C-alpha positions as CSV (number, residue, x, y, z in Angstrom):
1,X,124.5,90.8,106.1
2,X,127.3,89.6,104.0
3,X,127.2,87.6,100.6
4,X,128.2,83.8,100.7
5,X,129.1,81.8,96.9
6,X,127.1,80.2,95.2
7,X,128.2,76.4,96.1
8,X,128.3,77.8,100.0
9,X,124.3,79.1,99.3
10,X,123.5,75.5,97.3
11,X,125.0,73.7,100.4
12,X,123.3,75.8,103.1
13,X,119.7,75.1,101.4
14,X,117.1,73.2,103.1
15,X,114.8,70.6,101.0
16,X,111.8,73.0,101.7
17,X,113.2,75.3,100.6
18,X,114.2,74.0,97.3
19,X,110.2,72.2,96.7
20,X,108.8,76.2,97.6
21,X,111.0,77.7,95.3
22,X,110.7,75.0,92.7
23,X,106.8,75.8,92.1
24,X,107.4,78.7,89.9
25,X,104.8,81.3,89.7
26,X,102.8,82.6,86.7
27,X,103.7,85.8,85.4
28,X,100.5,88.1,84.5
29,X,99.9,92.3,84.1
30,X,96.9,93.5,84.5
31,X,96.6,97.3,83.3
32,X,95.3,99.4,86.9
33,X,95.4,103.4,86.4
34,X,97.0,104.0,83.2
35,X,99.7,101.2,83.8
36,X,100.9,97.4,83.9
37,X,100.8,95.8,87.4
38,X,102.7,92.5,87.4
39,X,101.8,89.9,90.1
40,X,102.8,86.5,90.9
41,X,100.2,84.0,91.1
42,X,99.7,80.1,92.2
43,X,97.5,78.0,93.5
44,X,93.8,77.0,92.0
45,X,91.3,80.2,90.9
46,X,88.3,77.9,92.4
47,X,90.4,78.4,96.1
48,X,90.3,81.7,98.9
49,X,92.1,83.9,97.8
50,X,95.5,85.6,99.1
51,X,96.7,88.9,97.7
52,X,100.9,89.2,99.0
53,X,102.0,92.8,99.2
54,X,105.6,93.4,99.5
55,X,107.2,96.3,101.7
56,X,109.3,99.5,100.5
57,X,111.8,99.1,98.0
58,X,110.9,95.4,98.0
59,X,109.0,92.9,94.5
60,X,106.6,90.3,94.3
61,X,109.7,87.9,94.7
62,X,110.4,88.2,97.9
63,X,107.3,86.0,98.7
64,X,108.4,83.0,96.5
65,X,109.1,81.0,99.2
66,X,105.9,81.8,101.2
67,X,103.6,81.8,99.0
68,X,104.1,77.9,97.4
69,X,103.7,76.8,101.2
70,X,100.6,79.0,101.4
71,X,98.8,77.7,97.6
72,X,98.3,74.2,99.0
73,X,95.2,75.9,100.5
74,X,94.9,79.0,98.8
75,X,94.9,80.9,95.3
76,X,98.2,83.3,96.1
77,X,98.8,86.3,94.3
78,X,101.6,88.8,95.1
79,X,101.6,92.0,93.6
80,X,104.4,94.2,92.4
81,X,103.3,97.7,93.2
82,X,103.8,100.0,90.3
83,X,107.4,101.5,90.7
84,X,108.9,98.4,92.1
85,X,109.6,94.5,90.4
86,X,108.1,93.9,87.1
87,X,105.2,96.8,87.0
88,X,105.1,99.8,85.4
89,X,106.1,103.6,86.8
90,X,104.0,106.8,88.4
91,X,105.2,110.4,88.2
92,X,103.5,111.0,91.5
93,X,103.5,107.7,94.0
94,X,100.5,107.4,96.9
95,X,99.1,105.2,98.8
96,X,95.8,105.5,97.8
97,X,96.7,104.7,94.1
98,X,99.2,101.2,95.6
99,X,95.4,100.3,97.3
100,X,94.0,100.6,93.9
101,X,96.6,98.3,92.2
102,X,95.9,96.2,95.3
103,X,92.2,96.0,95.2
104,X,92.8,95.3,90.8
105,X,94.8,93.1,91.1
106,X,92.6,91.1,92.9
107,X,89.1,91.7,91.6
108,X,91.3,90.1,88.1
109,X,92.8,87.3,89.4
110,X,91.1,86.2,92.6
111,X,87.3,84.1,92.7
112,X,86.6,86.5,95.4
113,X,86.8,88.3,98.4
114,X,91.0,87.7,99.5
115,X,92.7,87.5,102.4
116,X,95.5,90.6,102.3
117,X,98.8,90.2,103.9
118,X,100.8,93.3,103.3
119,X,104.7,94.1,105.0
120,X,106.0,96.9,106.1
121,X,104.7,99.4,103.7
122,X,102.5,96.6,102.4
123,X,101.0,96.5,105.1
124,X,99.9,100.5,105.1
125,X,98.6,100.1,101.5
126,X,97.0,96.8,102.8
127,X,95.8,98.6,105.6
128,X,93.9,101.4,102.5
129,X,92.8,98.5,100.8
130,X,90.8,97.1,103.6
131,X,89.7,100.6,104.4
132,X,88.6,102.0,101.3
133,X,86.7,98.2,100.4
134,X,85.2,96.4,103.3
135,X,82.7,94.7,101.8
136,X,85.5,93.2,99.0
137,X,88.6,91.9,101.3
138,X,88.0,88.7,104.0
139,X,90.5,89.3,106.4
140,X,93.8,91.3,106.5
141,X,97.6,90.9,108.3
142,X,99.7,93.4,108.9
143,X,103.4,92.6,109.3
144,X,105.9,94.9,111.6
145,X,104.3,97.8,110.0
146,X,104.0,101.1,112.5
147,X,101.7,103.0,113.1
148,X,103.7,106.4,112.5
149,X,104.5,106.4,108.6
150,X,107.7,108.4,109.5
151,X,109.6,104.9,111.2
152,X,109.0,103.3,107.2
153,X,111.9,106.3,106.3
154,X,114.3,105.2,109.6
155,X,117.6,102.7,108.2
156,X,117.1,104.1,104.4
157,X,120.3,105.7,103.5
158,X,120.5,108.5,101.8
159,X,121.7,106.3,98.6
160,X,118.1,104.8,98.4
161,X,116.8,108.0,97.8
162,X,119.0,108.2,94.3
163,X,119.4,106.4,91.7
164,X,119.8,101.9,91.8
165,X,123.8,102.1,91.4
166,X,124.6,100.0,88.5
167,X,127.1,97.0,88.5
168,X,129.0,95.8,86.7
169,X,128.4,92.2,86.8
170,X,125.5,90.2,88.1
171,X,127.8,88.6,90.7
172,X,128.4,92.3,92.1
173,X,125.2,93.2,92.1
174,X,124.5,90.1,93.8
175,X,126.5,90.7,96.9
176,X,125.3,94.7,96.9
177,X,122.0,93.1,98.0
178,X,121.0,95.4,101.4
179,X,117.3,95.5,103.2
180,X,116.1,99.1,103.4
181,X,116.1,99.4,106.7
182,X,119.1,96.7,106.8
183,X,119.2,93.8,108.0
184,X,121.7,91.8,110.4
185,X,120.3,88.6,110.0
186,X,119.0,87.0,106.4
187,X,119.3,83.4,105.9
188,X,121.7,83.1,102.8
189,X,120.2,80.3,100.7
190,X,116.8,82.8,100.9
191,X,119.1,86.5,100.6
192,X,120.8,84.9,97.6
193,X,117.1,84.1,95.8
194,X,115.6,87.5,96.4
195,X,118.5,89.8,95.4
196,X,118.5,87.4,91.8
197,X,114.7,88.4,91.7
198,X,115.6,92.5,92.6
199,X,117.9,93.1,89.4
200,X,117.5,94.3,86.0
201,X,120.3,94.7,83.4
202,X,120.8,97.9,81.7
203,X,123.3,100.0,79.8
204,X,126.5,98.7,81.6
205,X,125.3,96.4,83.7
206,X,122.9,95.3,86.2
207,X,121.1,97.4,89.0
208,X,117.6,97.2,91.4
209,X,114.4,97.5,89.6
210,X,112.8,100.0,92.0
211,X,112.1,103.4,91.4
212,X,114.1,104.9,94.1
213,X,111.0,108.0,93.5
214,X,108.4,105.9,95.9
215,X,109.9,107.0,98.3
216,X,108.8,110.7,98.2
217,X,104.8,108.8,97.9
218,X,101.8,111.0,99.1
219,X,100.7,109.9,102.4
220,X,96.9,110.6,102.7
221,X,94.6,110.0,105.8
222,X,96.6,108.2,108.9
223,X,97.0,105.2,109.6
224,X,94.7,105.2,113.0
225,X,91.6,106.7,111.1
226,X,91.9,103.8,109.0
227,X,92.3,101.5,111.9
228,X,88.7,102.3,113.0
229,X,87.2,101.7,109.7
230,X,88.1,98.1,109.5
231,X,85.9,95.7,109.4
232,X,87.3,92.5,108.6
233,X,88.9,90.2,110.8
234,X,92.6,92.1,111.1
235,X,95.8,91.0,112.8
236,X,99.1,92.3,113.5
237,X,102.2,90.3,113.6
238,X,104.5,92.0,115.5
239,X,108.3,91.2,114.7
240,X,110.2,90.9,118.0
241,X,113.5,92.5,116.1
242,X,111.6,94.6,114.3
243,X,110.3,98.5,113.9
244,X,106.9,98.2,115.7
245,X,107.3,98.4,119.4
246,X,105.2,98.3,122.4
247,X,104.6,101.7,123.1
248,X,102.9,101.5,119.1
249,X,101.0,98.1,120.1
250,X,99.5,99.6,122.7
251,X,98.5,102.7,121.1
252,X,97.4,100.3,118.8
253,X,95.0,98.9,121.3
254,X,94.2,102.5,122.7
255,X,92.7,103.1,119.3
256,X,91.3,100.8,118.1
257,X,91.2,98.3,121.0
258,X,90.0,94.5,119.9
259,X,89.1,95.4,116.3
260,X,92.4,93.7,115.2
261,X,94.6,91.6,117.2
262,X,98.7,91.9,117.8
263,X,100.7,88.8,117.0
264,X,104.1,89.0,117.7
265,X,106.4,86.1,115.9
266,X,109.1,85.4,117.6
267,X,113.4,86.0,116.9
268,X,112.5,88.1,113.5
269,X,114.0,90.9,112.1
270,X,111.6,93.5,110.6
271,X,111.9,91.2,107.0
272,X,110.3,88.1,108.7
273,X,110.3,86.7,105.2
274,X,114.2,86.3,105.1
275,X,115.3,85.4,109.0
276,X,112.1,83.4,109.8
277,X,110.5,82.5,107.4
278,X,108.8,78.9,109.0
279,X,107.4,80.9,111.6
280,X,105.6,83.7,109.5
281,X,103.8,80.8,107.8
282,X,103.1,79.2,110.7
283,X,101.7,82.5,111.8
284,X,99.6,83.2,108.0
285,X,98.7,79.3,108.7
286,X,97.2,79.4,112.0
287,X,95.9,83.0,111.5
288,X,93.9,81.4,108.1
289,X,92.4,78.0,109.8
290,X,91.0,80.5,112.8
291,X,89.5,82.4,110.2
292,X,88.4,79.7,108.4
293,X,86.7,77.5,111.8
294,X,84.4,80.8,112.3
295,X,83.3,80.8,109.3
296,X,82.8,77.0,109.8
């Protein structure tokens, strides 16, 4: 992805995106397991709740242009998992602890059972939350989350495991923004906004907010095992050019049958909120509508 000058980015920004990011979220912290876990919040507390869970090395700001659209009908909370964004860091990270963070933040900021939506590594975290709290999750969406956790490491550069580089200037840091794994197509206005939200000022300049130690998290149970224990309505979104292969889809169907539906997101890379955000919103909204109809 090549960063564009600010003026070119602003000129390419569509109206729907401008309207979305103008809806500034409320920023809140929830204490969980000894640290503060940060979240961005949109929408009325009286509406049904959605928990948005980012992928590895990402943060809640990746949903800034997605959440406001969903907040027309829902209370939307985007979490920063520990070691990411504006949340605290831990000596050791685990899927189980992250799952507890998701449910604790949901309990503090949402009235009732949330629909949990997770991308990539966040999909695995969301699956942990749904499997461990079967009576507390209304529905589940996982977005391009491989069944094999080793796939999360594919495309992870060795540099990502080292302390993030400090860049002298803010613009210089924004220009170096890359996804993990790297994605060829990123809408410039989305990429710039996400990059700006990903940075923090430190001595000597600017650096990325994530703790590289999160890559060494302990994993515990297999995803296949957790899939078989699901009780809530569940959907897997497969990005056409993402990490979830057709073979994985067949393996998922063999393991859990009709317990989880699989929907392909056409012309999307592994990070669909960056290259095809409206396709992602349409897919999420369709699932939400179908689940609501089944309840009525």
